[in-house]
VEXLO-782125 format. One record per atom (N, C-alpha, C): residue number from 0; residue in one letter; x, y, z. Coordinates in pm, whole numbers, padded with zeros to 5 digits, always signed. Layout:
<pts>
+-----+---+--------+--------+--------+
|   k | r |   east |  north |     up |
+-----+---+--------+--------+--------+
| NUM | a |      X |      Y |      Z |
...
+-----+---+--------+--------+--------+
</pts>
This chain:
<pts>
+-----+---+--------+--------+--------+
|   k | r |   east |  north |     up |
+-----+---+--------+--------+--------+
|   0 | m | +04384 | +03291 | +07965 |
|   0 | m | +04296 | +03083 | +07957 |
|   0 | m | +04173 | +03128 | +07896 |
|   1 | k | +04096 | +03251 | +07846 |
|   1 | k | +04001 | +03234 | +07734 |
|   1 | k | +04028 | +03209 | +07606 |
|   2 | v | +04100 | +03279 | +07527 |
|   2 | v | +04213 | +03220 | +07398 |
|   2 | v | +04243 | +03102 | +07373 |
|   3 | g | +04250 | +03016 | +07488 |
|   3 | g | +04358 | +02879 | +07476 |
|   3 | g | +04161 | +02813 | +07513 |
|   4 | a | +04039 | +02843 | +07576 |
|   4 | a | +03953 | +02782 | +07578 |
|   4 | a | +03904 | +02786 | +07461 |
|   5 | m | +03902 | +02893 | +07361 |
|   5 | m | +03853 | +02922 | +07240 |
|   5 | m | +03899 | +02822 | +07169 |
|   6 | e | +04044 | +02837 | +07063 |
|   6 | e | +04117 | +02795 | +07012 |
|   6 | e | +04053 | +02636 | +07054 |
|   7 | k | +04070 | +02574 | +07139 |
|   7 | k | +04044 | +02434 | +07173 |
|   7 | k | +03847 | +02437 | +07188 |
|   8 | g | +03757 | +02509 | +07134 |
|   8 | g | +03649 | +02512 | +07107 |
|   8 | g | +03634 | +02473 | +06923 |
|   9 | k | +03705 | +02619 | +06880 |
|   9 | k | +03686 | +02582 | +06755 |
|   9 | k | +03819 | +02459 | +06714 |
|  10 | s | +03844 | +02455 | +06742 |
|  10 | s | +03904 | +02343 | +06589 |
|  10 | s | +03828 | +02191 | +06698 |
|  11 | s | +03762 | +02156 | +06825 |
|  11 | s | +03640 | +02066 | +06782 |
|  11 | s | +03543 | +02088 | +06711 |
|  12 | q | +03499 | +02195 | +06713 |
|  12 | q | +03372 | +02265 | +06605 |
|  12 | q | +03484 | +02238 | +06432 |
|  13 | e | +03545 | +02289 | +06465 |
|  13 | e | +03604 | +02221 | +06238 |
|  13 | e | +03589 | +02081 | +06261 |
|  14 | k | +03631 | +02006 | +06380 |
|  14 | k | +03689 | +01826 | +06351 |
|  14 | k | +03492 | +01827 | +06355 |
|  15 | k | +03460 | +01851 | +06394 |
|  15 | k | +03293 | +01775 | +06406 |
|  15 | k | +03220 | +01845 | +06195 |
|  16 | k | +03328 | +01960 | +06156 |
|  16 | k | +03309 | +02001 | +05967 |
|  16 | k | +03350 | +01865 | +05922 |
|  17 | v | +03483 | +01868 | +05942 |
|  17 | v | +03535 | +01780 | +05893 |
|  17 | v | +03496 | +01614 | +05860 |
|  18 | s | +03488 | +01591 | +05998 |
|  18 | s | +03382 | +01425 | +05989 |
|  18 | s | +03251 | +01461 | +05973 |
|  19 | l | +03199 | +01546 | +05894 |
|  19 | l | +03048 | +01570 | +05852 |
|  19 | l | +03135 | +01592 | +05737 |
|  20 | v | +03197 | +01655 | +05606 |
|  20 | v | +03242 | +01655 | +05512 |
|  20 | v | +03284 | +01462 | +05502 |
|  21 | k | +03386 | +01418 | +05534 |
|  21 | k | +03422 | +01268 | +05560 |
|  21 | k | +03281 | +01209 | +05525 |
|  22 | k | +03181 | +01213 | +05647 |
|  22 | k | +03086 | +01149 | +05608 |
|  22 | k | +02960 | +01114 | +05470 |
|  23 | r | +02962 | +01251 | +05422 |
|  23 | r | +02875 | +01304 | +05326 |
|  23 | r | +03011 | +01251 | +05220 |
|  24 | m | +03097 | +01274 | +05184 |
|  24 | m | +03210 | +01218 | +05106 |
|  24 | m | +03139 | +01064 | +05055 |
|  25 | l | +03123 | +00987 | +05187 |
|  25 | l | +03091 | +00892 | +05224 |
|  25 | l | +02979 | +00819 | +05132 |
|  26 | d | +02949 | +00865 | +05193 |
|  26 | d | +02780 | +00871 | +05171 |
|  26 | d | +02776 | +00892 | +04983 |
|  27 | e | +02772 | +01001 | +04953 |
|  27 | e | +02819 | +00972 | +04824 |
|  27 | e | +02858 | +00891 | +04753 |
|  28 | v | +02970 | +00852 | +04811 |
|  28 | v | +03109 | +00710 | +04744 |
|  28 | v | +03002 | +00639 | +04762 |
|  29 | d | +02952 | +00580 | +04890 |
|  29 | d | +02902 | +00466 | +04869 |
|  29 | d | +02845 | +00438 | +04726 |
|  30 | r | +02698 | +00539 | +04738 |
|  30 | r | +02610 | +00514 | +04685 |
|  30 | r | +02643 | +00514 | +04568 |
|  31 | e | +02703 | +00586 | +04477 |
|  31 | e | +02750 | +00548 | +04383 |
|  31 | e | +02790 | +00419 | +04326 |
|  32 | f | +02884 | +00385 | +04421 |
|  32 | f | +02975 | +00227 | +04434 |
|  32 | f | +02860 | +00116 | +04390 |
|  33 | t | +02772 | +00143 | +04484 |
|  33 | t | +02614 | +00063 | +04546 |
|  33 | t | +02543 | +00098 | +04365 |
|  34 | s | +02590 | +00260 | +04333 |
|  34 | s | +02433 | +00156 | +04171 |
|  34 | s | +02510 | +00171 | +04112 |
|  35 | a | +02700 | +00141 | +04091 |
|  35 | a | +02712 | +00108 | +03966 |
|  35 | a | +02732 | -00042 | +03885 |
|  36 | k | +02676 | -00052 | +03821 |
|  36 | k | +02753 | -00237 | +03757 |
|  36 | k | +02880 | -00273 | +03771 |
|  37 | s | +02974 | -00207 | +03740 |
|  37 | s | +03146 | -00219 | +03725 |
|  37 | s | +03186 | -00130 | +03806 |
|  38 | a | +03309 | -00139 | +03895 |
|  38 | a | +03396 | -00027 | +03930 |
|  38 | a | +03557 | -00090 | +03838 |
|  39 | f | +03633 | +00009 | +03799 |
|  39 | f | +03775 | -00025 | +03737 |
|  39 | f | +03829 | +00040 | +03828 |
|  40 | f | +03947 | -00032 | +03849 |
|  40 | f | +04052 | +00078 | +03901 |
|  40 | f | +04170 | +00076 | +03821 |
|  41 | s | +04262 | +00203 | +03859 |
|  41 | s | +04350 | +00256 | +03758 |
|  41 | s | +04425 | +00286 | +03835 |
|  42 | r | +04564 | +00328 | +03832 |
|  42 | r | +04715 | +00348 | +03912 |
|  42 | r | +04748 | +00458 | +03718 |
|  43 | f | +04740 | +00612 | +03877 |
|  43 | f | +04783 | +00697 | +03753 |
|  43 | f | +04871 | +00777 | +03882 |
|  44 | d | +04997 | +00842 | +03728 |
|  44 | d | +05141 | +00853 | +03866 |
|  44 | d | +05136 | +00971 | +03759 |
|  45 | r | +05162 | +01130 | +03858 |
|  45 | r | +05179 | +01278 | +03767 |
|  45 | r | +05063 | +01231 | +03648 |
|  46 | l | +04969 | +01218 | +03614 |
|  46 | l | +04847 | +01232 | +03543 |
|  46 | l | +04825 | +01424 | +03507 |
|  47 | t | +04846 | +01497 | +03468 |
|  47 | t | +04794 | +01613 | +03404 |
|  47 | t | +04704 | +01608 | +03403 |
|  48 | v | +04628 | +01796 | +03401 |
|  48 | v | +04451 | +01759 | +03424 |
|  48 | v | +04454 | +01761 | +03269 |
|  49 | a | +04525 | +01793 | +03172 |
|  49 | a | +04494 | +01781 | +03059 |
|  49 | a | +04429 | +01657 | +03034 |
|  50 | d | +04525 | +01530 | +03004 |
|  50 | d | +04518 | +01426 | +03050 |
|  50 | d | +04397 | +01328 | +03075 |
|  51 | m | +04386 | +01406 | +03238 |
|  51 | m | +04209 | +01365 | +03311 |
|  51 | m | +04163 | +01399 | +03223 |
|  52 | s | +04160 | +01519 | +03207 |
|  52 | s | +03979 | +01606 | +03121 |
|  52 | s | +03960 | +01510 | +03003 |
|  53 | e | +04085 | +01479 | +02903 |
|  53 | e | +04046 | +01368 | +02798 |
|  53 | e | +04041 | +01204 | +02836 |
|  54 | l | +04064 | +01219 | +02979 |
|  54 | l | +04043 | +01038 | +02994 |
|  54 | l | +03852 | +01051 | +03003 |
|  55 | r | +03789 | +01190 | +03118 |
|  55 | r | +03660 | +01161 | +03145 |
|  55 | r | +03565 | +01180 | +03035 |
|  56 | r | +03591 | +01237 | +02897 |
|  56 | r | +03542 | +01277 | +02806 |
|  56 | r | +03552 | +01180 | +02778 |
|  57 | s | +03648 | +01054 | +02737 |
|  57 | s | +03616 | +00969 | +02660 |
|  57 | s | +03519 | +00832 | +02691 |
|  58 | l | +03518 | +00813 | +02866 |
|  58 | l | +03487 | +00825 | +02924 |
|  58 | l | +03321 | +00829 | +02988 |
|  59 | k | +03305 | +00976 | +02907 |
|  59 | k | +03171 | +01008 | +03006 |
|  59 | k | +03016 | +00927 | +02909 |
|  60 | k | +03007 | +00904 | +02773 |
|  60 | k | +02895 | +00765 | +02746 |
|  60 | k | +02934 | +00671 | +02761 |
|  61 | v | +03001 | +00632 | +02803 |
|  61 | v | +03034 | +00478 | +02873 |
|  61 | v | +03032 | +00449 | +02968 |
|  62 | s | +03027 | +00577 | +03061 |
|  62 | s | +03075 | +00474 | +03243 |
|  62 | s | +03008 | +00596 | +03296 |
|  63 | k | +02954 | +00613 | +03433 |
|  63 | k | +02866 | +00708 | +03514 |
|  63 | k | +03017 | +00845 | +03554 |
|  64 | r | +03095 | +00748 | +03600 |
|  64 | r | +03171 | +00850 | +03698 |
|  64 | r | +03253 | +00762 | +03680 |
|  65 | t | +03407 | +00914 | +03700 |
|  65 | t | +03523 | +00901 | +03710 |
|  65 | t | +03589 | +00942 | +03770 |
|  66 | l | +03668 | +00922 | +03918 |
|  66 | l | +03701 | +00993 | +04079 |
|  66 | l | +03761 | +00887 | +04148 |
|  67 | v | +03852 | +01012 | +04171 |
|  67 | v | +03987 | +00957 | +04255 |
|  67 | v | +03945 | +00943 | +04421 |
|  68 | v | +04004 | +00806 | +04435 |
|  68 | v | +03907 | +00790 | +04529 |
|  68 | v | +04028 | +00778 | +04712 |
|  69 | k | +04036 | +00747 | +04783 |
|  69 | k | +04124 | +00719 | +04948 |
|  69 | k | +04124 | +00608 | +04949 |
|  70 | h | +04201 | +00562 | +04985 |
|  70 | h | +04283 | +00413 | +05070 |
|  70 | h | +04184 | +00443 | +05104 |
|  71 | t | +04110 | +00466 | +05203 |
|  71 | t | +04058 | +00419 | +05321 |
|  71 | t | +03924 | +00441 | +05288 |
|  72 | l | +03868 | +00541 | +05216 |
|  72 | l | +03727 | +00536 | +05196 |
|  72 | l | +03698 | +00446 | +05101 |
|  73 | a | +03770 | +00374 | +04964 |
|  73 | a | +03754 | +00263 | +04903 |
|  73 | a | +03730 | +00181 | +04977 |
|  74 | k | +03846 | +00138 | +05099 |
|  74 | k | +03876 | +00037 | +05245 |
|  74 | k | +03680 | +00003 | +05212 |
|  75 | k | +03652 | +00111 | +05318 |
|  75 | k | +03549 | +00106 | +05345 |
|  75 | k | +03401 | +00096 | +05279 |
|  76 | i | +03435 | +00121 | +05166 |
|  76 | i | +03317 | +00040 | +05097 |
|  76 | i | +03309 | -00103 | +05001 |
|  77 | f | +03445 | -00159 | +04969 |
|  77 | f | +03452 | -00262 | +04984 |
|  77 | f | +03396 | -00352 | +05106 |
|  78 | d | +03466 | -00305 | +05211 |
|  78 | d | +03411 | -00370 | +05392 |
|  78 | d | +03225 | -00363 | +05325 |
|  79 | k | +03187 | -00215 | +05351 |
|  79 | k | +03044 | -00202 | +05335 |
|  79 | k | +02928 | -00319 | +05213 |
|  80 | l | +02976 | -00315 | +05137 |
|  80 | l | +02992 | -00386 | +04941 |
|  80 | l | +03056 | -00597 | +04946 |
|  81 | q | +03034 | -00642 | +05115 |
|  81 | q | +03103 | -00705 | +05150 |
|  81 | q | +03225 | -00790 | +04967 |
|  82 | v | +03342 | -00670 | +04956 |
|  82 | v | +03434 | -00732 | +04859 |
|  82 | v | +03595 | -00742 | +04908 |
|  83 | p | +03581 | -00798 | +05013 |
|  83 | p | +03778 | -00873 | +05107 |
|  83 | p | +03845 | -00785 | +04975 |
|  84 | d | +03819 | -00865 | +04866 |
|  84 | d | +03985 | -00863 | +04780 |
|  84 | d | +03983 | -00738 | +04753 |
|  85 | g | +03893 | -00659 | +04736 |
|  85 | g | +03915 | -00555 | +04653 |
|  85 | g | +04038 | -00442 | +04651 |
|  86 | e | +04102 | -00478 | +04818 |
|  86 | e | +04207 | -00408 | +04835 |
|  86 | e | +04324 | -00451 | +04829 |
|  87 | r | +04370 | -00521 | +04721 |
|  87 | r | +04510 | -00541 | +04609 |
|  87 | r | +04442 | -00421 | +04543 |
|  88 | l | +04339 | -00423 | +04463 |
|  88 | l | +04333 | -00297 | +04345 |
|  88 | l | +04387 | -00178 | +04402 |
|  89 | l | +04421 | -00118 | +04541 |
|  89 | l | +04439 | +00001 | +04602 |
|  89 | l | +04614 | -00062 | +04544 |
|  90 | n | +04697 | +00094 | +04528 |
|  90 | n | +04773 | +00080 | +04564 |
|  90 | n | +04814 | +00189 | +04405 |
|  91 | s | +04954 | +00340 | +04539 |
|  91 | s | +04971 | +00450 | +04511 |
|  91 | s | +04830 | +00544 | +04475 |
|  92 | s | +04827 | +00612 | +04343 |
|  92 | s | +04723 | +00688 | +04331 |
|  92 | s | +04615 | +00622 | +04269 |
|  93 | v | +04495 | +00626 | +04332 |
|  93 | v | +04353 | +00556 | +04275 |
|  93 | v | +04270 | +00625 | +04229 |
|  94 | l | +04231 | +00582 | +04079 |
|  94 | l | +04148 | +00616 | +03970 |
|  94 | l | +04032 | +00523 | +03930 |
|  95 | v | +03894 | +00565 | +04007 |
|  95 | v | +03780 | +00462 | +03979 |
|  95 | v | +03702 | +00465 | +03846 |
|  96 | t | +03684 | +00444 | +03804 |
|  96 | t | +03535 | +00426 | +03632 |
|  96 | t | +03425 | +00360 | +03674 |
|  97 | l | +03387 | +00429 | +03721 |
|  97 | l | +03271 | +00296 | +03773 |
|  97 | l | +03131 | +00329 | +03645 |
|  98 | g | +03150 | +00174 | +03573 |
|  98 | g | +03022 | +00150 | +03485 |
|  98 | g | +02906 | +00151 | +03472 |
|  99 | i | +02817 | +00170 | +03410 |
|  99 | i | +02654 | +00190 | +03405 |
|  99 | i | +02615 | +00010 | +03338 |
| 100 | d | +02670 | -00007 | +03261 |
| 100 | d | +02589 | -00119 | +03183 |
| 100 | d | +02677 | -00236 | +03111 |
| 101 | e | +02740 | -00183 | +03034 |
| 101 | e | +02829 | -00264 | +02933 |
| 101 | e | +02968 | -00282 | +03034 |
| 102 | p | +03028 | -00331 | +03081 |
| 102 | p | +03114 | -00307 | +03161 |
| 102 | p | +03240 | -00377 | +02994 |
| 103 | q | +03229 | -00417 | +02854 |
| 103 | q | +03324 | -00440 | +02841 |
| 103 | q | +03316 | -00218 | +02742 |
| 104 | l | +03238 | -00150 | +02660 |
| 104 | l | +03241 | +00005 | +02697 |
| 104 | l | +03334 | +00022 | +02736 |
| 105 | t | +03316 | +00034 | +02865 |
| 105 | t | +03403 | +00058 | +03000 |
| 105 | t | +03586 | +00037 | +02926 |
| 106 | s | +03609 | -00076 | +02952 |
| 106 | s | +03779 | -00120 | +02956 |
| 106 | s | +03722 | -00090 | +02858 |
| 107 | k | +03684 | -00102 | +02713 |
| 107 | k | +03791 | -00057 | +02572 |
| 107 | k | +03803 | +00086 | +02577 |
| 108 | v | +03776 | +00177 | +02639 |
| 108 | v | +03781 | +00311 | +02621 |
| 108 | v | +03926 | +00268 | +02720 |
| 109 | l | +03884 | +00256 | +02809 |
| 109 | l | +04040 | +00238 | +02907 |
| 109 | l | +04180 | +00213 | +02866 |
| 110 | v | +04155 | +00078 | +02808 |
| 110 | v | +04281 | -00012 | +02728 |
| 110 | v | +04306 | +00114 | +02648 |
| 111 | e | +04240 | +00187 | +02578 |
| 111 | e | +04328 | +00253 | +02469 |
| 111 | e | +04394 | +00314 | +02458 |
| 112 | f | +04301 | +00431 | +02597 |
| 112 | f | +04365 | +00568 | +02693 |
| 112 | f | +04505 | +00463 | +02741 |
| 113 | v | +04539 | +00413 | +02771 |
| 113 | v | +04591 | +00355 | +02902 |
| 113 | v | +04752 | +00345 | +02763 |
| 114 | k | +04726 | +00246 | +02648 |
| 114 | k | +04792 | +00245 | +02518 |
| 114 | k | +04857 | +00402 | +02452 |
| 115 | g | +04829 | +00483 | +02518 |
| 115 | g | +04838 | +00644 | +02482 |
| 115 | g | +04920 | +00689 | +02586 |
| 116 | h | +04926 | +00717 | +02699 |
| 116 | h | +04911 | +00712 | +02854 |
| 116 | h | +04996 | +00624 | +02946 |
| 117 | e | +05200 | +00661 | +02887 |
| 117 | e | +05206 | +00508 | +03050 |
| 117 | e | +05220 | +00600 | +03184 |
| 118 | n | +05182 | +00713 | +03216 |
| 118 | n | +05156 | +00701 | +03374 |
| 118 | n | +05015 | +00692 | +03426 |
| 119 | v | +04960 | +00594 | +03312 |
| 119 | v | +04856 | +00528 | +03396 |
| 119 | v | +04816 | +00346 | +03332 |
| 120 | e | +04800 | +00292 | +03446 |
| 120 | e | +04777 | +00156 | +03415 |
| 120 | e | +04649 | +00103 | +03515 |
| 121 | l | +04644 | +00006 | +03448 |
| 121 | l | +04499 | -00061 | +03479 |
| 121 | l | +04535 | -00163 | +03564 |
| 122 | k | +04477 | -00170 | +03705 |
| 122 | k | +04513 | -00258 | +03774 |
| 122 | k | +04398 | -00381 | +03813 |
| 123 | g | +04243 | -00335 | +03786 |
| 123 | g | +04167 | -00421 | +03799 |
| 123 | g | +04002 | -00401 | +03763 |
| 124 | l | +03925 | -00466 | +03801 |
| 124 | l | +03756 | -00425 | +03781 |
| 124 | l | +03686 | -00566 | +03924 |
| 125 | i | +03612 | -00452 | +03975 |
| 125 | i | +03524 | -00528 | +04047 |
| 125 | i | +03405 | -00564 | +04015 |
| 126 | l | +03348 | -00721 | +03975 |
| 126 | l | +03199 | -00725 | +03884 |
| 126 | l | +03130 | -00762 | +03973 |
| 127 | d | +03009 | -00735 | +03996 |
| 127 | d | +02937 | -00873 | +04101 |
| 127 | d | +02991 | -00907 | +04161 |
| 128 | k | +03065 | -00840 | +04279 |
| 128 | k | +03139 | -00873 | +04345 |
| 128 | k | +03253 | -00918 | +04338 |
| 129 | k | +03301 | -00954 | +04192 |
| 129 | k | +03442 | -01043 | +04239 |
| 129 | k | +03497 | -00952 | +04181 |
| 130 | v | +03622 | -00949 | +04222 |
| 130 | v | +03764 | -00875 | +04144 |
| 130 | v | +03872 | -00963 | +04071 |
| 131 | y | +03891 | -00901 | +03890 |
| 131 | y | +03978 | -00882 | +03817 |
| 131 | y | +04061 | -00867 | +03783 |
| 132 | d | +04146 | -00889 | +03757 |
| 132 | d | +04339 | -00826 | +03742 |
| 132 | d | +04266 | -00821 | +03615 |
| 133 | a | +04406 | -00680 | +03604 |
| 133 | a | +04391 | -00608 | +03445 |
| 133 | a | +04389 | -00722 | +03382 |
| 134 | s | +04408 | -00814 | +03348 |
| 134 | s | +04429 | -00891 | +03186 |
| 134 | s | +04310 | -00913 | +03173 |
| 135 | f | +04200 | -00941 | +03284 |
| 135 | f | +04066 | -00955 | +03237 |
| 135 | f | +04028 | -00800 | +03193 |
| 136 | v | +04062 | -00703 | +03208 |
| 136 | v | +04043 | -00590 | +03159 |
| 136 | v | +04053 | -00620 | +03009 |
| 137 | r | +04109 | -00593 | +02986 |
| 137 | r | +04184 | -00633 | +02842 |
| 137 | r | +04165 | -00777 | +02791 |
| 138 | e | +04130 | -00815 | +02841 |
| 138 | e | +04056 | -00918 | +02748 |
| 138 | e | +03848 | -00852 | +02751 |
| 139 | l | +03894 | -00806 | +02872 |
| 139 | l | +03753 | -00753 | +02846 |
| 139 | l | +03657 | -00684 | +02706 |
| 140 | a | +03762 | -00598 | +02633 |
| 140 | a | +03776 | -00464 | +02577 |
| 140 | a | +03810 | -00561 | +02418 |
| 141 | k | +03834 | -00670 | +02424 |
| 141 | k | +03855 | -00734 | +02278 |
| 141 | k | +03688 | -00793 | +02244 |
| 142 | l | +03584 | -00831 | +02356 |
| 142 | l | +03448 | -00854 | +02372 |
| 142 | l | +03364 | -00788 | +02272 |
| 143 | p | +03305 | -00831 | +02166 |
| 143 | p | +03172 | -00760 | +02117 |
| 143 | p | +03094 | -00663 | +02222 |
| 144 | t | +03035 | -00573 | +02189 |
| 144 | t | +02910 | -00518 | +02249 |
| 144 | t | +02811 | -00527 | +02239 |
| 145 | r | +02678 | -00493 | +02320 |
| 145 | r | +02562 | -00600 | +02286 |
| 145 | r | +02532 | -00524 | +02167 |
| 146 | k | +02554 | -00459 | +02144 |
| 146 | k | +02453 | -00396 | +02017 |
| 146 | k | +02576 | -00451 | +01905 |
| 147 | e | +02688 | -00495 | +01899 |
| 147 | e | +02709 | -00556 | +01781 |
| 147 | e | +02711 | -00642 | +01772 |
| 148 | l | +02651 | -00781 | +01885 |
| 148 | l | +02631 | -00862 | +01903 |
| 148 | l | +02482 | -00923 | +01854 |
| 149 | l | +02416 | -00783 | +01861 |
| 149 | l | +02299 | -00802 | +01816 |
| 149 | l | +02255 | -00788 | +01676 |
| 150 | t | +02341 | -00727 | +01604 |
| 150 | t | +02400 | -00634 | +01461 |
| 150 | t | +02417 | -00791 | +01402 |
| 151 | l | +02555 | -00867 | +01537 |
| 151 | l | +02542 | -00962 | +01430 |
| 151 | l | +02504 | -01101 | +01379 |
| 152 | t | +02373 | -01079 | +01557 |
| 152 | t | +02288 | -01150 | +01470 |
| 152 | t | +02182 | -01168 | +01380 |
| 153 | v | +02128 | -01051 | +01355 |
| 153 | v | +02041 | -01051 | +01303 |
| 153 | v | +02088 | -01049 | +01128 |
| 154 | t | +02232 | -01010 | +01122 |
| 154 | t | +02275 | -01077 | +01022 |
| 154 | t | +02240 | -01169 | +00957 |
| 155 | w | +02311 | -01310 | +01092 |
| 155 | w | +02361 | -01441 | +01041 |
| 155 | w | +02234 | -01499 | +01020 |
| 156 | m | +02084 | -01388 | +01109 |
| 156 | m | +01898 | -01471 | +01025 |
| 156 | m | +01879 | -01424 | +00949 |
| 157 | k | +01944 | -01320 | +00870 |
| 157 | k | +01879 | -01264 | +00722 |
| 157 | k | +01953 | -01324 | +00696 |
| 158 | a | +02046 | -01336 | +00635 |
| 158 | a | +02143 | -01457 | +00541 |
| 158 | a | +02050 | -01551 | +00511 |
| 159 | p | +02010 | -01683 | +00588 |
| 159 | p | +01942 | -01790 | +00525 |
| 159 | p | +01798 | -01738 | +00495 |
| 160 | l | +01720 | -01615 | +00567 |
| 160 | l | +01586 | -01546 | +00496 |
| 160 | l | +01564 | -01527 | +00321 |
| 161 | t | +01694 | -01437 | +00331 |
| 161 | t | +01739 | -01395 | +00244 |
| 161 | t | +01728 | -01514 | +00100 |
| 162 | n | +01830 | -01567 | +00167 |
| 162 | n | +01824 | -01700 | +00042 |
| 162 | n | +01705 | -01764 | -00013 |
| 163 | l | +01657 | -01779 | +00067 |
| 163 | l | +01438 | -01842 | +00109 |
| 163 | l | +01384 | -01802 | +00029 |
| 164 | a | +01426 | -01616 | +00021 |
| 164 | a | +01274 | -01570 | -00073 |
| 164 | a | +01396 | -01555 | -00200 |
| 165 | v | +01556 | -01505 | -00218 |
| 165 | v | +01543 | -01538 | -00372 |
| 165 | v | +01524 | -01711 | -00437 |
| 166 | t | +01534 | -01796 | -00315 |
| 166 | t | +01444 | -01925 | -00391 |
| 166 | t | +01302 | -01914 | -00462 |
| 167 | l | +01229 | -01939 | -00336 |
| 167 | l | +01118 | -01865 | -00358 |
| 167 | l | +01080 | -01779 | -00439 |
| 168 | g | +01185 | -01686 | -00472 |
| 168 | g | +01128 | -01554 | -00588 |
| 168 | g | +01174 | -01617 | -00747 |
| 169 | g | +01252 | -01717 | -00721 |
| 169 | g | +01336 | -01821 | -00864 |
| 169 | g | +01193 | -01886 | -00866 |
| 170 | i | +01155 | -01977 | -00799 |
| 170 | i | +01084 | -02081 | -00800 |
| 170 | i | +00919 | -02020 | -00908 |
| 171 | l | +00941 | -01892 | -00794 |
| 171 | l | +00768 | -01840 | -00863 |
| 171 | l | +00830 | -01798 | -00962 |
| 172 | r | +00879 | -01718 | -01002 |
| 172 | r | +00931 | -01655 | -01101 |
| 172 | r | +00924 | -01726 | -01242 |
| 173 | s | +00990 | -01888 | -01266 |
| 173 | s | +00961 | -02027 | -01266 |
| 173 | s | +00832 | -02100 | -01363 |
| 174 | f | +00750 | -02017 | -01227 |
| 174 | f | +00591 | -02094 | -01256 |
| 174 | f | +00543 | -02034 | -01321 |
| 175 | v | +00535 | -01892 | -01309 |
| 175 | v | +00524 | -01800 | -01375 |
| 175 | v | +00503 | -01838 | -01502 |
| 176 | s | +00651 | -01849 | -01598 |
| 176 | s | +00684 | -01816 | -01702 |
| 176 | s | +00614 | -01966 | -01787 |
| 177 | v | +00599 | -02093 | -01688 |
| 177 | v | +00548 | -02196 | -01696 |
| 177 | v | +00402 | -02145 | -01783 |
| 178 | l | +00371 | -02082 | -01687 |
| 178 | l | +00215 | -02047 | -01699 |
| 178 | l | +00168 | -01971 | -01796 |
| 179 | n | +00262 | -01871 | -01875 |
| 179 | n | +00245 | -01820 | -01920 |
| 179 | n | +00321 | -01885 | -02103 |
| 180 | e | +00335 | -01972 | -02047 |
| 180 | e | +00405 | -02006 | -02141 |
| 180 | e | +00246 | -02130 | -02179 |
| 181 | v | +00203 | -02176 | -02124 |
| 181 | v | +00107 | -02233 | -02142 |
| 181 | v | -00046 | -02199 | -02197 |
| 182 | q | -00037 | -02099 | -02158 |
| 182 | q | -00138 | -01950 | -02235 |
| 182 | q | -00138 | -01969 | -02387 |
| 183 | k | -00031 | -01921 | -02353 |
| 183 | k | +00000 | -01862 | -02510 |
| 183 | k | -00053 | -02019 | -02562 |
| 184 | k | +00043 | -02171 | -02572 |
| 184 | k | +00007 | -02256 | -02628 |
| 184 | k | -00132 | -02308 | -02613 |
| 185 | k | -00222 | -02257 | -02546 |
| 185 | k | -00362 | -02263 | -02524 |
| 185 | k | -00429 | -02167 | -02683 |
| 186 | a | -00428 | -02028 | -02623 |
| 186 | a | -00449 | -01959 | -02746 |
| 186 | a | -00421 | -01956 | -02868 |
| 187 | q | -00288 | -02075 | -02917 |
| 187 | q | -00248 | -02102 | -03050 |
| 187 | q | -00356 | -02177 | -03061 |
| 188 | e | -00357 | -02287 | -03013 |
| 188 | e | -00440 | -02417 | -03051 |
| 188 | e | -00568 | -02355 | -03054 |
| 189 | v | -00618 | -02255 | -02972 |
| 189 | v | -00794 | -02169 | -02979 |
| 189 | v | -00810 | -02110 | -03099 |
| 190 | s | -00664 | -02055 | -03144 |
| 190 | s | -00693 | -01997 | -03336 |
| 190 | s | -00682 | -02065 | -03454 |
| 191 | h | -00645 | -02202 | -03406 |
| 191 | h | -00615 | -02250 | -03524 |
| 191 | h | -00758 | -02301 | -03511 |
+-----+---+--------+--------+--------+
</pts>
């Protein structure tokens, strides 16, 4: 009798440990989701450790974190964040990439990675509590980044200013040439 009672005691303690671990995991993933600007979802099937490492290395500079999430955990987070459509992104094994600032950067890396790995499929994106499908992620990857837009804007602004400077420089050179000719003419008149 005592052995059976001890086994029951252990299993309830083990259950408490497991539920504590699950709660901590939920809290950590919830904190990550809440602080992320975007969350990209991909389905993966038999992805090798080397491929997963390659993907994580590629995403390291443009994303906050990449992790595999269980469906039940993701559903709880969707409920908490009030994203009811999020469940449609969950099927098979789910890889979640949490974005930092510019979702275009993360989408570019993911789209490029998927091209070379047929066992990974883009499922969609959660951005501003709205769910977007894989085609949106592919279109997002085509957009220029903030840095590219700023460079383009500066270039566009610089061109008219450069043209103005060249034009004004030409006018100034012509004016100086005219003044030099007038000065030479006056010097010749004085000397005669």
